[in-house]
C-alpha positions as CSV (number, residue, x, y, z in Angstrom):
1,M,-21.2,-7.0,-16.2
2,S,-18.8,-4.3,-17.4
3,T,-16.7,-4.8,-20.5
4,P,-12.8,-4.9,-20.4
5,E,-12.7,-1.4,-21.9
6,E,-15.2,0.0,-19.4
7,R,-13.1,-1.4,-16.6
8,A,-10.0,0.2,-18.1
9,R,-11.8,3.5,-18.3
10,Q,-12.8,3.3,-14.6
11,T,-9.1,2.8,-13.7
12,I,-8.1,5.6,-16.0
13,D,-10.7,7.9,-14.4
14,R,-9.2,7.3,-11.0
15,S,-5.7,7.8,-12.4
16,L,-6.6,11.1,-14.0
17,A,-8.3,12.2,-10.8
18,D,-5.2,11.3,-8.8
19,A,-3.1,13.5,-11.0
20,G,-5.4,16.5,-10.5
21,W,-7.8,16.2,-13.5
22,T,-11.5,16.7,-13.1
23,V,-13.2,14.0,-15.2
24,Q,-16.5,15.0,-16.9
25,S,-18.8,13.5,-19.5
26,R,-19.5,15.4,-22.7
27,D,-23.1,16.3,-21.8
28,A,-22.0,17.8,-18.4
29,L,-19.2,19.8,-19.8
30,N,-18.0,22.7,-17.6
31,L,-14.5,23.8,-18.6
32,G,-14.5,26.4,-15.8
33,A,-14.9,23.7,-13.0
34,A,-11.2,23.3,-12.5
35,P,-7.9,24.2,-14.2
36,G,-7.6,20.7,-15.7
37,I,-10.6,19.0,-17.2
38,A,-10.7,15.5,-18.9
39,V,-13.8,15.2,-21.0
40,R,-15.0,11.7,-22.0
41,E,-16.1,10.6,-25.4
42,V,-15.6,13.8,-27.4
43,A,-16.6,13.8,-31.1
44,L,-13.8,15.0,-33.4
45,S,-13.6,15.2,-37.2
46,T,-11.2,12.2,-37.0
47,G,-13.2,10.1,-34.6
48,Y,-14.2,9.9,-31.0
49,A,-11.5,10.7,-28.5
50,D,-11.9,8.7,-25.3
51,Y,-10.7,11.7,-23.3
52,L,-9.9,15.2,-24.4
53,L,-7.8,17.2,-22.0
54,F,-8.3,20.9,-21.3
55,V,-6.1,23.2,-19.2
56,D,-7.5,26.7,-18.5
57,R,-10.4,26.1,-20.9
58,K,-8.0,25.3,-23.8
59,A,-7.5,21.9,-25.4
60,I,-4.1,20.5,-24.7
61,G,-4.1,16.8,-25.2
62,A,-6.0,13.5,-25.6
63,V,-6.1,10.0,-24.1
64,E,-6.9,6.8,-26.1
65,A,-8.2,4.1,-23.7
66,K,-7.8,0.4,-24.5
67,P,-8.6,-2.8,-22.6
68,E,-6.1,-4.2,-20.2
69,G,-3.5,-6.3,-22.0
70,T,-3.6,-4.3,-25.2
71,T,-0.1,-3.6,-26.6
72,L,0.0,0.2,-27.2
73,S,2.5,1.0,-29.9
74,G,-0.1,0.2,-32.5
75,V,-2.5,2.6,-30.9
76,E,-0.3,5.6,-31.4
77,A,-1.5,6.4,-34.9
78,Q,-5.1,6.4,-33.6
79,S,-4.4,8.9,-30.9
80,A,-2.4,11.0,-33.3
81,K,-5.5,11.5,-35.4
82,Y,-7.2,13.1,-32.4
83,A,-4.4,15.7,-32.2
84,V,-5.6,17.2,-35.6
85,G,-9.3,16.6,-35.5
86,L,-10.6,19.4,-33.2
87,T,-14.2,20.5,-34.0
88,G,-16.3,22.6,-31.7
89,F,-13.3,23.6,-29.6
90,P,-11.6,26.5,-31.4
91,R,-9.3,27.3,-28.5
92,A,-6.2,25.1,-28.1
93,W,-2.8,25.5,-26.7
94,H,-1.2,24.4,-29.9
95,S,-2.3,22.7,-33.1
96,P,-1.9,19.8,-33.5
97,L,-2.6,19.0,-29.8
98,P,0.8,18.5,-28.2
99,F,0.3,15.9,-25.5
100,L,-1.1,12.4,-26.3
101,Y,-1.5,9.3,-24.1
102,E,-2.4,5.7,-24.7
103,S,-3.5,3.8,-21.6
104,T,-5.0,0.5,-20.5
105,G,-5.2,1.7,-16.9
106,V,-2.4,-0.7,-16.1
107,E,0.1,0.6,-18.7
108,T,0.3,4.2,-20.0
109,Y,2.5,5.7,-22.7
110,F,3.0,9.4,-23.4
111,T,4.1,11.4,-26.4
112,N,5.2,15.0,-26.2
113,G,4.5,16.3,-29.7
114,L,6.7,19.4,-29.0
115,D,9.8,17.2,-28.7
116,P,12.3,17.4,-31.7
117,D,11.6,13.8,-32.6
118,P,8.4,12.8,-30.7
119,R,8.8,9.4,-29.2
120,S,6.3,7.7,-26.9
121,R,7.6,6.7,-23.5
122,R,6.1,4.7,-20.7
123,V,5.0,6.8,-17.7
124,F,3.8,5.7,-14.2
125,A,0.8,8.1,-14.3
126,F,-0.7,11.0,-16.1
127,H,1.1,14.3,-15.8
128,R,-0.6,17.0,-13.7
129,P,-2.5,19.8,-15.5
130,E,-0.1,22.5,-14.3
131,T,2.8,20.4,-15.7
132,L,1.3,20.3,-19.2
133,R,0.6,24.1,-18.9
134,D,4.2,24.7,-18.1
135,W,5.4,22.6,-21.0
136,A,3.0,24.3,-23.4
137,T,3.9,27.9,-22.3
138,P,7.2,29.4,-23.5
139,I,7.4,31.9,-20.7
140,A,7.1,29.2,-18.1
141,R,10.7,28.2,-18.8
142,G,12.0,31.7,-19.5
143,E,11.9,31.3,-23.3
144,T,11.3,34.1,-25.8
145,P,9.7,32.6,-28.9
146,K,11.8,33.3,-31.9
147,G,12.2,31.6,-35.3
148,G,10.8,28.3,-36.3
149,E,7.3,27.5,-37.6
150,T,4.4,29.2,-35.9
151,Q,1.3,27.4,-34.8
152,Q,-2.3,28.3,-34.0
153,G,-2.6,31.9,-33.0
154,G,0.8,32.8,-34.4
155,E,2.7,31.3,-31.4
156,T,6.0,29.5,-31.7
157,P,5.9,26.1,-30.0
158,P,8.1,26.2,-26.8
159,L,11.4,24.4,-26.9
160,Q,11.1,21.3,-24.6
161,L,13.8,19.8,-22.4
162,R,14.7,17.3,-25.0
163,G,15.1,20.1,-27.6
164,R,17.2,22.1,-25.3
165,L,19.4,19.1,-24.7
166,Q,20.3,19.2,-28.4
167,R,21.5,22.8,-28.1
168,M,23.9,22.6,-25.3
169,P,26.9,25.1,-25.6
170,P,30.5,23.8,-25.8
171,L,31.9,22.3,-22.5
172,I,34.4,24.5,-20.7
173,T,37.2,22.0,-20.0
174,D,39.3,24.1,-17.7
175,G,39.8,22.3,-14.4
176,L,38.6,18.9,-15.8
177,W,40.6,15.8,-16.3
178,P,40.4,14.4,-19.9
179,A,38.3,11.5,-18.6
180,Q,35.8,13.9,-17.0
181,V,35.6,15.8,-20.3
182,E,34.9,12.6,-22.1
183,A,32.3,11.5,-19.6
184,V,30.3,14.8,-19.6
185,S,30.5,15.1,-23.4
186,N,29.4,11.5,-24.0
187,L,26.6,11.9,-21.5
188,E,25.3,15.0,-23.2
189,D,25.4,13.1,-26.6
190,S,23.2,10.5,-24.9
191,F,20.8,13.1,-23.7
192,A,20.6,14.7,-27.1
193,A,19.8,11.3,-28.7
194,N,16.9,11.0,-26.1
195,R,18.4,7.9,-24.5
196,P,16.4,7.6,-21.3
197,R,19.2,5.9,-19.3
198,A,23.0,6.2,-19.3
199,L,25.7,4.6,-17.2
200,I,29.1,6.1,-16.3
201,Q,31.7,3.7,-15.1
202,M,34.7,5.4,-13.6
203,A,37.3,4.1,-11.2
204,T,37.1,5.1,-7.6
205,G,39.2,8.2,-7.1
206,S,38.8,9.4,-10.7
207,G,36.3,12.1,-9.9
208,K,32.9,10.6,-10.6
209,T,31.0,13.0,-8.3
210,F,32.8,16.1,-9.7
211,T,31.9,14.8,-13.2
212,A,28.2,14.5,-12.1
213,V,28.1,18.0,-10.5
214,T,29.6,19.5,-13.7
215,S,26.9,17.8,-15.8
216,I,24.1,18.8,-13.4
217,Y,25.3,22.4,-13.5
218,R,25.0,22.4,-17.3
219,L,21.6,20.6,-17.2
220,I,20.2,23.3,-14.9
221,K,21.7,26.3,-16.5
222,F,21.6,25.5,-20.2
223,A,18.9,22.8,-20.5
224,R,16.9,24.4,-17.8
225,A,16.2,21.2,-16.0
226,Q,13.7,22.1,-13.2
227,R,15.0,19.7,-10.6
228,V,17.7,17.0,-10.3
229,L,17.6,14.1,-7.8
230,F,21.0,12.8,-6.6
231,L,20.6,9.4,-5.0
232,V,23.2,7.9,-2.7
233,D,23.8,4.6,-0.9
234,R,23.8,6.0,2.6
235,T,23.6,9.4,4.3
236,N,27.4,9.7,4.8
237,L,27.8,9.7,1.0
238,G,25.0,12.3,0.8
239,R,27.1,14.6,3.0
240,Q,30.1,14.1,0.8
241,A,28.0,14.8,-2.3
242,F,26.5,17.9,-0.7
243,N,30.0,19.1,0.1
244,E,31.0,18.6,-3.5
245,F,28.2,20.9,-4.6
246,R,29.1,23.5,-2.0
247,Q,32.8,23.5,-3.2
248,Y,32.0,23.5,-6.9
249,V,33.1,26.7,-8.6
250,T,31.2,27.3,-11.9
251,P,33.6,27.6,-14.8
252,D,31.7,30.3,-16.7
253,D,30.4,32.4,-13.8
254,G,33.0,32.0,-11.1
255,R,30.6,31.7,-8.3
256,K,29.9,28.5,-6.4
257,F,27.1,26.2,-7.3
258,V,25.2,26.9,-4.1
259,E,25.4,30.6,-4.6
260,L,23.4,30.2,-7.8
261,Y,21.1,27.2,-7.0
262,N,19.6,25.7,-3.9
263,V,20.8,22.2,-2.9
264,Q,18.9,20.3,-0.3
265,H,20.4,17.4,1.5
266,M,17.3,15.6,2.8
267,R,17.2,15.3,6.6
268,S,13.5,15.1,6.8
269,N,10.6,14.0,4.4
270,V,9.8,17.6,3.6
271,L,10.9,18.8,0.2
272,D,12.1,22.4,-0.3
273,P,10.2,23.5,-3.4
274,V,12.8,26.0,-4.5
275,S,15.7,23.5,-4.5
276,K,17.2,22.7,-7.8
277,V,19.1,19.6,-6.5
278,C,17.8,17.2,-3.9
279,I,20.2,14.7,-2.3
280,T,18.8,11.6,-0.5
281,T,18.9,7.9,-0.1
282,I,16.6,5.6,-1.9
283,Q,15.4,4.4,1.5
284,R,14.1,7.9,2.4
285,L,12.8,8.5,-1.1
286,Y,10.7,5.3,-0.8
287,S,9.4,6.5,2.6
288,M,8.4,9.8,1.0
289,L,6.5,8.1,-1.8
290,R,4.7,6.0,0.8
291,G,3.5,9.3,2.3
292,E,5.3,8.8,5.6
293,A,5.8,12.0,7.6
294,E,9.0,10.9,9.2
295,F,11.8,8.4,8.5
296,D,14.3,7.0,11.0
297,P,17.7,8.4,9.9
298,S,19.6,5.4,11.4
299,L,18.2,3.4,8.5
300,E,20.2,5.5,6.1
301,E,23.6,4.9,7.8
302,Q,24.2,1.4,6.6
303,S,25.5,0.7,3.1
304,M,23.4,-1.7,1.1
305,W,26.6,-3.6,0.3
306,E,26.8,-4.5,4.0
307,M,23.3,-5.9,4.0
308,G,24.4,-8.4,1.5
309,A,22.2,-11.3,0.6
310,G,19.5,-10.1,3.0
311,L,18.3,-7.6,0.4
312,D,17.9,-10.3,-2.3
313,Q,15.4,-12.1,0.0
314,Q,13.1,-9.1,0.3
315,R,10.1,-8.5,-1.9
316,P,10.4,-5.7,-4.5
317,K,9.3,-2.4,-3.3
318,E,6.0,-1.2,-4.8
319,V,4.9,2.4,-5.0
320,A,1.6,4.2,-5.7
321,Y,0.9,7.7,-7.0
322,N,1.8,10.5,-4.6
323,S,0.5,13.9,-5.5
324,Y,3.1,15.5,-3.1
325,L,5.8,14.0,-5.2
326,P,4.4,13.4,-8.7
327,P,6.3,11.4,-11.3
328,E,7.4,14.6,-13.2
329,Y,8.9,16.2,-10.1
330,F,12.5,15.5,-11.2
331,D,13.8,15.9,-14.8
332,V,17.0,13.9,-14.1
333,I,18.0,11.3,-11.5
334,V,21.7,10.6,-10.8
335,V,22.3,7.3,-8.9
336,D,25.7,7.3,-7.2
337,E,27.4,3.9,-6.6
338,G,24.1,2.0,-6.5
339,H,24.1,-1.5,-5.1
340,R,22.5,-4.0,-7.5
341,S,19.4,-4.0,-5.3
342,I,18.6,-0.5,-6.5
343,Y,18.0,-1.9,-10.0
344,T,16.0,-4.9,-8.7
345,L,14.5,-4.5,-5.2
346,W,14.1,-0.7,-5.5
347,R,13.5,-0.6,-9.3
348,Q,9.9,0.7,-9.2
349,V,11.0,3.6,-7.0
350,L,13.3,4.8,-9.8
351,E,10.8,4.0,-12.6
352,Y,8.1,5.9,-10.8
353,F,9.6,9.1,-12.1
354,D,9.3,10.5,-15.7
355,A,13.0,11.4,-15.7
356,F,16.3,10.6,-17.4
357,I,18.3,8.2,-15.1
358,V,22.1,8.4,-15.0
359,G,24.2,5.8,-13.1
360,L,27.6,6.4,-11.6
361,T,29.6,3.3,-10.6
362,A,33.1,1.9,-10.4
363,T,32.1,-1.7,-10.5
364,P,28.8,-2.4,-12.4
365,A,27.0,-5.7,-12.0
366,K,25.1,-7.4,-14.8
367,Q,21.9,-6.1,-13.3
368,T,23.2,-2.6,-13.6
369,F,24.1,-3.0,-17.3
370,G,20.6,-4.4,-17.9
371,F,18.8,-1.6,-16.1
372,F,20.7,1.1,-18.2
373,H,19.9,-0.7,-21.5
374,R,23.6,-1.3,-21.9
375,N,24.1,2.4,-22.7
376,L,27.6,2.7,-21.2
377,V,28.5,6.2,-22.1
378,M,31.8,6.2,-20.3
379,E,34.2,3.3,-19.4
380,Y,37.2,4.4,-17.4
381,P,38.6,1.4,-15.5
382,R,41.3,1.6,-12.8
383,Q,44.0,0.4,-15.2
384,R,43.4,3.4,-17.4
385,A,43.2,5.8,-14.5
386,V,46.6,4.5,-13.2
387,A,48.1,4.9,-16.7
388,D,46.8,8.5,-16.9
389,G,48.3,9.3,-13.6
390,V,44.9,10.0,-12.1
391,N,45.1,7.1,-9.6
392,V,48.2,5.4,-8.2
393,D,48.7,1.7,-8.6
394,G,48.3,-0.7,-5.7
395,V,47.4,-4.1,-4.5
396,V,44.6,-5.3,-2.2
397,Y,45.8,-6.5,1.2
398,E,43.0,-8.1,3.1
399,I,42.8,-8.4,6.9
400,R,39.9,-10.5,8.0
401,T,38.6,-11.3,11.5
402,R,36.0,-13.8,12.4
403,I,33.4,-11.3,13.8
404,T,33.7,-9.0,10.7
405,E,32.5,-11.9,8.6
406,Q,30.2,-13.9,10.9
407,G,29.3,-11.7,13.9
408,S,29.5,-13.1,17.4
409,T,27.8,-13.6,20.7
410,V,28.3,-11.9,24.1
411,E,27.2,-14.4,26.7
412,A,24.6,-13.6,29.4
413,G,26.2,-12.5,32.7
414,N,28.9,-10.4,31.0
415,V,28.9,-6.7,31.8
416,V,28.7,-4.4,28.8
417,M,28.8,-0.7,28.3
418,R,25.8,1.1,26.8
419,R,26.5,4.5,25.1
420,D,23.7,7.0,24.3
421,R,24.0,7.8,20.5
422,K,23.3,11.5,21.0
423,T,24.8,12.5,24.3
424,R,27.6,9.8,24.4
425,A,26.8,9.2,28.0
426,E,28.0,5.8,29.2
427,R,26.4,3.3,31.6
428,W,27.3,-0.3,32.4
429,E,24.9,-3.2,32.7
430,Q,24.9,-6.9,33.1
431,L,23.4,-9.0,30.3
432,D,20.4,-11.1,31.3
433,E,20.5,-13.1,28.1
434,D,23.0,-13.7,25.3
435,L,23.6,-10.8,22.9
436,V,23.8,-12.2,19.4
437,Y,24.9,-9.8,16.7
438,E,25.5,-10.1,12.9
439,A,28.5,-8.8,11.0
440,R,26.5,-5.9,9.6
441,Q,25.7,-4.6,13.1
442,L,29.4,-4.3,14.0
443,D,30.7,-0.8,14.7
444,R,27.2,0.6,14.5
445,E,24.9,-1.1,17.0
446,V,27.6,-3.2,18.6
447,V,31.2,-2.1,19.2
448,A,34.0,-4.6,19.6
449,E,37.0,-2.4,20.3
450,D,39.3,-5.4,20.4
451,Q,38.4,-6.1,16.7
452,I,39.5,-2.6,15.7
453,R,42.7,-3.1,17.7
454,T,43.4,-6.4,15.9
455,I,43.1,-4.8,12.5
456,V,45.2,-1.8,13.4
457,R,47.9,-4.0,15.0
458,A,48.0,-6.3,11.9
459,F,48.4,-3.2,9.7
460,R,51.2,-1.9,11.9
461,N,53.1,-5.2,12.1
462,R,53.1,-5.7,8.3
463,L,53.5,-2.1,7.3
464,F,57.3,-2.2,6.7
465,T,57.5,-5.9,5.7
466,D,54.6,-6.9,3.5
467,L,53.1,-3.6,2.5
468,F,56.0,-1.2,2.1
469,P,59.2,-3.1,2.5
470,G,62.3,-1.0,2.9
471,R,60.4,2.1,4.2
472,T,60.9,3.5,7.7
473,H,58.2,6.2,7.8
474,V,54.4,5.6,7.8
475,P,53.0,6.8,4.5
476,K,50.0,9.0,4.4
477,T,47.1,6.6,5.0
478,I,43.3,7.1,4.9
479,V,41.1,4.9,7.0
480,F,37.4,4.9,6.1
481,A,35.0,4.7,9.0
482,K,31.3,3.7,9.1
483,D,30.2,6.8,11.1
484,D,31.6,9.5,13.3
485,A,31.6,7.3,16.5
486,H,33.4,4.6,14.6
487,A,36.0,7.1,13.4
488,E,36.5,8.3,16.9
489,R,37.4,4.9,18.2
490,I,39.8,4.2,15.3
491,V,41.7,7.5,15.9
492,R,42.3,6.6,19.5
493,V,43.3,3.0,18.8
494,V,45.7,4.0,16.0
495,R,47.5,6.6,18.2
496,E,47.9,4.1,21.0
497,E,49.1,1.1,18.8
498,F,51.7,3.3,17.0
499,G,52.7,5.1,20.2
500,K,52.2,8.5,18.6
501,G,50.6,11.8,19.5
502,N,47.5,13.7,18.2
503,D,49.2,14.9,15.0
504,F,49.9,11.3,13.8
505,C,46.3,10.4,13.3
506,Q,43.4,12.9,12.9
507,K,39.7,12.5,12.2
508,I,38.5,14.3,9.1
509,T,34.8,14.8,8.8
510,T,33.1,15.8,5.5
511,G,33.7,19.4,4.8
512,S,36.6,19.9,7.2
513,P,40.0,20.8,5.8
514,A,42.5,17.9,5.5
515,P,45.4,18.1,7.9
516,T,49.0,18.6,6.6
517,P,50.4,15.2,5.6
518,R,53.0,13.9,8.1
519,T,55.4,11.1,7.4
């Protein structure tokens, strides 16, 4: 029967192999067998390293293996000894060895010795050999070694991402609101302190997305982040974020963001390897991690807020290593307006990546604060936005209908219209059985035009009495729709109920210019 440590090493062997390492025993050593070699049980002057890692025939790191259940912070001193105990292997990327792991096969911690203040962090899996090579090679990130203490072979250690985050240039504040300046500055302070998670709370309408794009531009240009993931709640928000990147004019260069860097709004499960920014939903991201070739785009159209308690009843999503999308693929993840389920149900999808995680929200829940380690780098509530003149004050005026809260039933025998989602071709058919639909299906899978008309009519009838007493002209009003087809129906009902023409109510899709306000 194998010992707990032997079982741990079997699991570690598989994990190393998954990440692209060729695992060898000391007596069968062949450093030319593959770019990345993990050699078991190597004798060093400071003890036996459970695994010594080589990339391109040069030592680059070590792994200390422990039985499952071992707490690993106390093991760091042991693995650190291996970094300085090389014997018989004169060629190394840097001395001491820069990359150290402690692992039980279930839990793995990693320390990058080239960081300004090396701190171990939990990682989902071992990094790929080519990743460690890039981190160990100055030219891989466009660096010219200069200054600082030289290492083995006279080379200067390359400045890592966390080091570059401590050397960000001053923020150009032109075109930014004071709250946006504060948010970007505080976030960069958090990065510089190596805080792995940060939360930005800003009122709706105060420019959260613009703030995020400003930060992402600086991360890519000055900190040389390789890739940034921008996660959204649903695909419509993805289109809005993509449009924000397209319109963003860089303050120091004068060109638009997309003229300098590729931005991919994911419409398939195929990554563009040259994209600096990827925009997608967490639903599609999970599908990609599962190795699915395709994903139904209709599953991205519904907001998680609308799914309500149904999400809380689902089992947490579990992920496994995916070589196509390894944990180090993204340096930073920005989660825009995440439902609380992202930090519970979908938590492992985020924690799969070895990346900084930044949350953007107007109304954080307690689960959100917990996930971000209570590192609230910006708090800009609606009251402050109104006081600053960024937002206008207002009151919430609710209009409820029974079917928007409970759904409804169309009885068998009724004739209903079916519309093709792509062609919009219509056909009528008689129901053979009752059609029962939930509130979340309304305006997507099931259309009740009378419900739209009821809402619009209630708005019209109370406009000059309850909402804006004393006014005689309809103020500029924005009506948010669930998708393009829903917006189409709203436009036509509004024109009819107000008895107005085309100019009175117009549909604005993401990226199209806003019409001239009419009152």
